[in-house]
N, C-alpha and C positions, 0 to 999 in steps of 0.2 A: 102295435097297429090298433088304434081305437076304431070302434065301430062307427062307420060313416054311412053316407048314402050308398045303399047296395051292399053294405058289409055289416049285416046284423049279427046277433049272437049265434044264430044257427049257422051262418056261413063261417064265422070264426071257429066254431067247434068243428065244422067239417074240415077246415084247414088243419086244425090240430090232429084230427083223426087221420088225415092223409099223411101228415108228417110222421105220426107215430108208426104207420105202416111202412113208410120209406125208411125210417130209422132202424126198424127191426130187420129189414132186408139188408141194409148196409152193414149192420153189425154181424148178421149171419154170414154174409160174404167175406167180411174181414176175418172172421174166425176160421172159416172153412178154407179159404184160399190164402196160404202163406205167400207174402210178397216175394217176387223173384229176388229182390234186393237182399232179403234175409239170407238166402243161400250164398249170395256173393259176399256178404259180410262174414259169414262163417268161413268161406275160403280165404278171406283176407287175414283173419286171426289165426287160422291154421298155418298159412304160409309165414306169418310173422313169427310164430313160435319156432318154426323150423329154421328160419333164417337167423334168428338171434340165439337159437339154442336156449330158449327161455323157459322158465317154469310155467308161465301163463301169459296170455294176451286177451284183452277184452275190448269191446266197443260199447260205449254208452251213448244213447241218443236222447235228445230232448223230446219229452212227451208234451205236445201242445195242449192237451186237455188238462194236465195237472201242473204244468210248468216245472216238472222235475226231470232230472237225468235218470234214465233207466238203462241198466246194463242189459243189452239185448242178446249178445252172443259172446262166447268165450272159448278158449282153447288152451291146451296144455294140462299137465298133471295137476296143477293147482287152480285151474281156471273156473271150473263149473260152479263153484259155490257162490259166485258173484252174480250169475244170471238171475234177472228178476229184481235185483236190489235197486232201490230208487233213492236218490239223494237230491238235496237242494242244489240249484245250479251254481252256488258259490261254496259248496261244502267239499272239503277234502282236496286232494291234488287234482282229481278229475274236474271238480267244480271250479277250482282256480284256473285251470287251463281253458275250460269252457267260457268262463266269464271274462277272461282277459284276452283269449285268442292267442296266447303265447305258449310255445312248447317248453318243456322242462325235463331235466334229467336229475335224479337224486341218487347219490352214492350211498347215503345213509338215511333211509326214509324215516326211521323212528325219531331222528333228531330234528326233523323239519316240522315247524309249527303248522304247516298246511296239511300234514298227513292226518287223515281221518281214522284214527285207531279204532274207534267204536264200529265204524262201518267195516273195516278189515276183519275185526273179530267176528262180525256177523257172517262173513264169508268162510270162516274157518282157516284163513291163511293170512299171516302177517309177512308182507314182503320185506326184503332187506334193501333192495334198490329198484328203481323203476325209471322208465321214460314215458312221458305222456305228451301227445301232440293233438292239436285241435283238428276236427273234421270241418274244414272251412273252404269257402269259395267267395266269389264276389257278392253273393247274396247273404253271407253271414256264416256263423258257426252253428252246425247242426248236432255236433257230438264230440266225443273224445276217444282216441285210441290209446290204451295203456299197455305197456309191455313190462312184465315183472321178472326180476332176477335172472339176468343173463348168466349162464353157468360159466362162461369163459372169462368173466371179470366185470368191472364196472362199466356202466354206459358212458359214452362220450359224445362229442358233437357229431361225429360221423353217424352214430346210432340215431340221433335226433333227425338227421337228414334222411336216413333210410326209413325210419318210421313215418316221416312225412310223406314219402312216396306211397306207402300203403294207405295212409290217411286220405290222400288225394283220390286214390282208386275207390276207397269206400265212399267218399263224398260224392263222386260222380255216380256211383251205383244208387245211392240214396236219392239224389236229385232226379235221376232218370226214371226211377220206379215208384217214387213216393207219390201217392195221391192223398187226398184228405182221408186218412185212415179212420177217423172217428166220426160218428154220425153227427155229433153236436156241431163240430166245426163246419162240416159240409152244409148242414141245414142252415146254420147261421149265415154262411156266405151266400147261399141261394136267396134267403129272405132279404138280406141286405141288398143284393143285386136287384131283386124284384121291386123293393121299396125305395131304392136310391132316388133321391130327389123329392120323396114324399115327406111332408112335414105337417105337424098339427098347426104350426104357424111358421113364420119365416126363420126362426132360430132354433126351435126345439127338435132334436133328432129323435128317431124312433128306435134307438139302440136298446133302451130298456124294455120296450115291448117285444123286440126280437128275442132278447135273452129270456124273457118269461115264456114265450111260446116254445122256444127250443128246449128250455128246461122241462116244460110239461111233456113235450113229445119224446124226450129221451129219458124220462124219470125212471123207467123200469129197466133200462139197458144195463145198468151196473149191477144188477142182482145176480151175483155169482151162484146163488142157490137155484136159480131158474133151470129146470131140467132141459129146456130148449137149448141154452148155451152150453150145457154139459154135452148134449148130443152133438152140437156143432163142433165142439172141440174134439170129440171122438171121431167125427167124420174127417176132420183135418188130419188126424193121425193115420187114418186109413189110406191117405194119398200115397203112402210108401208101401202099401201092402201088395202082395202078389196078385196078378190079374185074376187067377182062379179064385183066390179068397174074396176079391172084390165082387165077383159074380155071385158067390154064395151070399155075401152081405146084401147085394142088391135084391136077390130073391127073398131073403128074410125080411127086408124092409118092405117089399111089396106085400107080403103076407100081413105085416103089422099095419100097413096103411089101410088095407082092405078091412082089417078088423076094426081099426079106429073109425072107419066110415060106416060101420054097421049101425043101423038105427037103434037108438036107445029104446029098450022095452019092446023091440020087434025082433022078428026072425028073418034071416036072409041078409043079403048085402045091399047096400045102397048103390043104385045104378047112377052113373053119370049121364 
């Protein structure tokens, strides 16, 4: 968005400052409040492991900010090593299923050219067999459900059908609870809506300007060393704490906040 009548450099900078403040609040809320869908996805993989008597089950979802598949939840004795692993959307069996939208069952994983051995080694577990189905609906594919090593024998077509039932449940949960989880996507959409129809001339879009402003507003959100995000992550973990413990934490935070508001170089507390 170039500066035009009534939109000088000062107004543009004010817009960037406002967007930075909004982005910080979005990111803090995203970190502190785990989506309800995450709990549902965990229940899906837990139930899948039990039903198939499998060594592991996991769900990978497309991260719209990176364009990669990220394994978000897992269950089973061999499942936890995959959580947090990210792969390209065409990489490995999960990437194949995601990119084609086709389910697959492999009786001998190691002999299949689609198997991503390097990724499996990163997780600390090399499966012998697996079934993988897309998390898909009319709007497209959002992820992949994988089930590894059924103890009772090889996977078959019936297993693909059963896994598909769980995949549909997971897809509904994702669609019903997912909002724009990342600040960049949300801000880009807002700016696009505000500026839709606005052009420098009749043909040139404003997408490049939107991207530049959003990049500036969210430049510091990815800094994992920032103590603010570490604190937000700690608060998120406290959601499972005992109410008595939470009350103690609240009192301690109150003390710290009052201390932080104490005037520098002065004595006493700052009054609101």
